[in-house]
C-alpha positions in Angstrom: 84.6 143.2 -5.9 84.3 139.4 -6.0 87.7 137.8 -6.4 86.3 135.1 -8.7 84.6 137.5 -11.0 87.7 138.5 -13.1 89.3 136.8 -16.1 92.6 137.4 -17.8 92.0 139.5 -20.9 94.2 137.3 -23.0 93.7 133.6 -21.9 90.5 134.0 -19.9 91.9 132.3 -16.8 90.1 133.2 -13.6 92.0 135.7 -11.5 91.0 134.6 -8.0 94.5 134.5 -6.6 95.6 137.9 -7.9 95.9 140.8 -5.4 93.2 143.4 -5.8 93.6 146.2 -6.6 96.1 145.1 -9.2 99.6 146.5 -8.8 100.9 148.1 -12.0 103.2 145.2 -12.9 100.8 142.3 -11.9 100.8 139.5 -14.5 98.6 136.6 -15.3 99.9 133.5 -13.7 98.8 131.4 -16.6 100.0 133.3 -19.7 102.2 136.0 -18.2 100.5 139.1 -19.8 100.2 142.3 -17.9 96.9 142.8 -16.1 96.9 146.5 -15.3 96.1 147.3 -18.9 93.5 149.0 -20.9 92.2 145.7 -22.4 91.1 144.6 -18.9 89.6 147.9 -17.9 85.9 148.6 -17.9 86.7 152.0 -19.7 88.4 150.2 -22.6 86.7 151.4 -25.8 88.6 150.5 -29.0 86.1 152.6 -31.0 87.8 155.8 -29.7 91.2 157.0 -30.9 92.5 156.9 -27.4 91.0 153.4 -26.7 89.4 154.8 -23.6 85.8 155.8 -22.8 86.9 157.8 -19.7 86.8 161.4 -20.6 89.7 162.6 -18.4 92.1 159.6 -18.6 95.4 160.1 -20.5 95.7 157.8 -23.5 98.0 154.8 -22.9 100.7 154.0 -25.5 99.6 150.4 -25.8 96.3 148.9 -24.6 98.0 145.6 -23.8 100.9 146.9 -21.8 101.0 147.8 -18.1 100.2 151.5 -17.5 99.9 154.0 -14.7 96.2 155.0 -15.3 94.5 156.1 -12.1 91.1 155.3 -13.6 91.8 151.6 -14.2 88.9 149.5 -13.1 89.1 145.8 -14.0 86.2 144.5 -16.0 84.0 141.8 -14.4 83.0 138.7 -16.3 79.4 139.9 -16.6 80.7 143.1 -18.2 82.8 141.4 -20.9 81.7 142.6 -24.3 80.3 140.2 -26.9 83.5 140.1 -28.8 85.5 139.0 -25.8 82.7 136.6 -24.7 82.7 135.0 -28.2 86.5 134.8 -28.1 86.3 133.0 -24.7 83.8 130.6 -26.0 85.9 129.9 -29.1 89.0 129.4 -27.0 87.1 126.9 -24.7 85.7 125.1 -27.8 89.3 124.8 -29.3 90.6 123.4 -26.0 87.8 120.8 -26.0 88.3 120.0 -29.6 92.1 119.4 -29.3 92.0 117.8 -25.8 92.4 114.3 -27.3 89.5 112.7 -25.4 86.8 114.2 -27.6 84.7 112.2 -30.1 84.0 115.5 -31.9 87.8 115.8 -32.6 87.8 112.2 -33.9 84.8 112.7 -36.1 86.4 115.9 -37.5 89.7 114.1 -38.2 87.6 111.5 -40.2 85.5 114.2 -41.9 88.3 116.3 -43.3 90.0 113.5 -45.4 86.6 112.4 -46.6 85.6 115.9 -47.6 88.9 116.3 -49.4 88.5 113.0 -51.1 85.0 114.0 -52.3 86.3 117.3 -53.5 89.1 115.9 -55.6 87.2 112.9 -56.8 84.7 115.3 -58.4 87.6 117.1 -60.1 89.2 113.9 -61.4 85.9 112.7 -62.9 85.6 115.8 -65.2 
């Protein structure tokens, strides 16, 4: 397994410096969440009542808390489902938007007051 191929399930930080296989209580060095969790496992399947697609795994109490599952297999970046991928993209876009060095953020800060002014000017004219 490539060390640079895994991302934290919560903050999407690359996990190159995390020991593999993950010890049960391993945590993300960026956001502090547990990593040996269902949400980071390739068997994670929220469409099932047990949240697991593995047919013999015992259900975990919480998909976001460290567990003892012997079938835990961290999901690689290429295997991240479309919901997680779109969340990662949105997260990156927000970071870019609010970074302070972004002309898009400046144009948005100008556009919002202008849009509000246009909205309320129309109401006042009635």
